[in-house]
One Martini backbone bead per residue (centre of mass of N, CA, C, O) as a GRO file, in nm:
protein
   76
    1MET     BB    1  -3.289 -15.264   2.201
    2LEU     BB    2  -3.143 -15.375   1.946
    3THR     BB    3  -2.883 -15.232   1.989
    4THR     BB    4  -2.800 -15.377   2.251
    5VAL     BB    5  -2.792 -15.661   2.136
    6VAL     BB    6  -2.576 -15.606   1.917
    7LEU     BB    7  -2.352 -15.503   2.113
    8ILE     BB    8  -2.331 -15.761   2.279
    9ALA     BB    9  -2.253 -15.942   2.034
   10VAL     BB   10  -1.996 -15.799   1.970
   11VAL     BB   11  -1.853 -15.860   2.230
   12VAL     BB   12  -1.871 -16.168   2.223
   13VAL     BB   13  -1.746 -16.219   1.948
   14GLY     BB   14  -1.485 -16.076   2.002
   15ALA     BB   15  -1.389 -16.252   2.244
   16ALA     BB   16  -1.401 -16.521   2.080
   17THR     BB   17  -1.184 -16.427   1.867
   18VAL     BB   18  -0.952 -16.384   2.060
   19VAL     BB   19  -0.942 -16.668   2.179
   20SER     BB   20  -0.901 -16.824   1.911
   21ILE     BB   21  -0.626 -16.678   1.846
   22LEU     BB   22  -0.474 -16.754   2.120
   23MET     BB   23  -0.502 -17.088   2.077
   24GLN     BB   24  -0.308 -17.071   1.867
   25THR     BB   25  -0.034 -17.157   1.715
   26GLY     BB   26   0.282 -17.070   1.655
   27ASN     BB   27   0.525 -16.962   1.440
   28VAL     BB   28   0.863 -16.987   1.419
   29ALA     BB   29   0.925 -16.806   1.150
   30GLY     BB   30   0.714 -16.586   1.147
   31LEU     BB   31   0.653 -16.347   0.916
   32MET     BB   32   0.831 -16.487   0.687
   33GLY     BB   33   0.689 -16.773   0.674
   34GLY     BB   34   0.458 -16.700   0.473
   35ALA     BB   35   0.645 -16.612   0.231
   36SER     BB   36   0.839 -16.883   0.229
   37GLY     BB   37   0.683 -17.150   0.377
   38LEU     BB   38   0.792 -17.225   0.680
   39GLY     BB   39   0.505 -17.241   0.833
   40GLN     BB   40   0.440 -17.503   0.728
   41GLN     BB   41   0.344 -17.807   0.721
   42THR     BB   42   0.298 -18.107   0.625
   43PHE     BB   43   0.239 -18.060   0.293
   44GLY     BB   44   0.056 -17.793   0.374
   45LYS     BB   45  -0.103 -17.923   0.615
   46LYS     BB   46  -0.344 -17.894   0.848
   47ARG     BB   47  -0.403 -18.009   1.187
   48GLY     BB   48  -0.672 -18.024   1.376
   49LEU     BB   49  -0.697 -17.770   1.590
   50ASP     BB   50  -0.580 -17.551   1.401
   51ASP     BB   51  -0.794 -17.583   1.180
   52LEU     BB   52  -1.043 -17.523   1.354
   53LEU     BB   53  -0.951 -17.242   1.456
   54GLU     BB   54  -0.930 -17.108   1.184
   55ARG     BB   55  -1.225 -17.135   1.107
   56VAL     BB   56  -1.348 -16.998   1.356
   57THR     BB   57  -1.203 -16.725   1.310
   58MET     BB   58  -1.330 -16.662   1.032
   59ILE     BB   59  -1.624 -16.672   1.115
   60LEU     BB   60  -1.617 -16.466   1.342
   61GLY     BB   61  -1.507 -16.229   1.168
   62GLY     BB   62  -1.758 -16.221   0.985
   63ILE     BB   63  -1.963 -16.169   1.206
   64LEU     BB   64  -1.830 -15.916   1.327
   65VAL     BB   65  -1.862 -15.742   1.066
   66VAL     BB   66  -2.164 -15.755   1.050
   67LEU     BB   67  -2.240 -15.644   1.330
   68ILE     BB   68  -2.093 -15.363   1.291
   69VAL     BB   69  -2.268 -15.267   1.061
   70VAL     BB   70  -2.547 -15.293   1.207
   71ALA     BB   71  -2.470 -15.105   1.442
   72ASP     BB   72  -2.417 -14.860   1.265
   73LYS     BB   73  -2.706 -14.834   1.146
   74LEU     BB   74  -2.859 -14.827   1.429
   75TRP     BB   75  -2.711 -14.570   1.555
   76ARG     BB   76  -2.819 -14.348   1.319
   0.00000   0.00000   0.00000
């Protein structure tokens, strides 16, 4: 029973993580923009919705990792 609840939570949090990643705006500079600093906005600060989505994505990613570890321990 607990395993089923954890697996459902993994699916829900995983889907929410994907949605939060897809809602973020892309950088025009591409992959090299992060290395050269071209992807940063004014004075290196992110603003508004992008900042919120970045934080939500990091939190959901952390929760997802914990849930996957718990699901692995329960599965065995």
